[in-house]
N, C-alpha and C positions, 0 to 999 in steps of 0.2 A: 293676327291676334297671336297665333303660335309663336311667332318671331319675338314678339313683346314678352310673353309668358318664359319663353326659354331665356331671354335677356335678364329678366328679373330673377329668374331661378339661378342662372349662372352667377349673377352677381350676388345673389344671397349666398350662395354656395362659398364664393370667394370671401365675402364677408364674415362667414361663420368660421372658416379655416383661419383667417387673420385674427379673429376674436379669441379663438381659442389658444392660439401661439402666444399671443400677447398675455392673455390671462394666467397661463401657464408660466411664462417665462418671467414676467415682471411682478406677478401677484400671487404665485404659488397656487393658483385656482384652476377651475375648470368651467367650461361652458359647453362641453360635450359629455354631459352627466344627466342623470335622472332628474327631471323637474326643471331643468335650464332652458327648455325651448321656449316658454313664454316671454323670458328675460331676454333672449337672443333675439327673437321676433320683435320685441319692444325696442331694443337698441337698433336694429336694422331699419325700422320704421322712422325712428328719430334721424337717423343718418340720412335716409332717402328724402325725408321732409327738410332738412337742412341743405342737402346736396342733390338736387334732382338728377344732375349730370354726374356720371360716375367720376369719382376722384382719381388721382395717380395712386399707385401703391403706398408711396411714401406719405401722402396727405392722409390716406386712409388709416394707415399705422398710427400717426399722430392724433387723428381724430378718436380712434379706439382707446388709445393709451390715457389720453386726457378724460374721456368719458367714464373709463373704468377706475379712474383714481380713488373714489369715494365708494366704490361698490362692494368690495372684498375686504370687509372690516375684520380686525383681529383684536382681541383684547390684550394680548402680548404679542409674541413674534409669530410671523407667518408659519403655517404648518410646514414640516419638513416630511414630505412624502417619501415613502420607500420606494415608490415606483411612481405610475400615472396619478395626477391629482384628480380628486373626486369630490369636489366642493358640494355642500347640501344647499338646497334651496327649499323654500317654504312658500307657497302660493305664488310660485314664479318668481321670486327675488331670492339673491344670495343671503344666506344666514349668516351670523357672525361666528367666526372662529374663537372658540373659548380656549381650548387647549389640547395637548395630545400626551398620551402616556404609552410607554412600552413596557410591557412584562419583562422583567430584567431576567437574563439566563444566569442562574446562581444556584448553589446546592440548596438554598431555602426555598426558591421557586420551584426547582425539580420535584420536589415531594408535594407540591399542591396538585399536580395533575392538570394545571392550566397550560395552554398553549404558549411556550415560552417564545419571547420575541414578538408576539402579536402586538400592534400598535393601534390605539384607539384614538381616533380624531373626534372631538366633541365640538358641536354647532348648537347654537341656541338663536332663537326667534320668537317673535310675537305676532299673534293673529289678533286683529280688532274685530270683535263681533258686531253684528248689526245693531245690538242694544247698548254699543258703546262700552261693553265690558271687553276684557282681553284675556287671552290665554297665552302661557309661555310654552314654547315647544322646544324640545330637543332632540337632536339626531346624532347618532353615531355611526362613523364609517370605520370598518377594522380592515386592516391590511395585515397579513401574516408576515413572519420574519424575512420571507423572500420578496415582499411587496405585492403578493397577489392579493386582490380583492376577496375577503372572506364574506362580509356583509356589508351591503350597500346603503342600508338605512335602518336602524332601528330607532323607532320614535317614542318620544316619552312626553 
């Protein structure tokens, strides 16, 4: 029993590593961030249902790339992260990237007292309630001028 759990665990870890690499490289997204675990598990379970036997690394990469094609939606361009990507999730699913805005460094903005160079990444999503009504939710990620994560989710 332990060997089966260890095999699944190791396979899940390998899957998660490849998933994060592909999400970051091809989609400017992240699966190693707050709220992403249910999404990661869902994809791993789909993969295991489709391929009970472990795939080659190349086949695994192809499966993940194809599976992620319509997951990380953007209204315009993909986010241009200053450092590590921090895609937002809502109820275990990737949110839609709306836009990003950086506070410009200028004489005018220096007088505002705002943190110059901070970049705001804005995401949106919809929650369907039990009574068939819905709520629109927005989350914001903030990275400073050097790319450090300042705020990992402000929810509206």
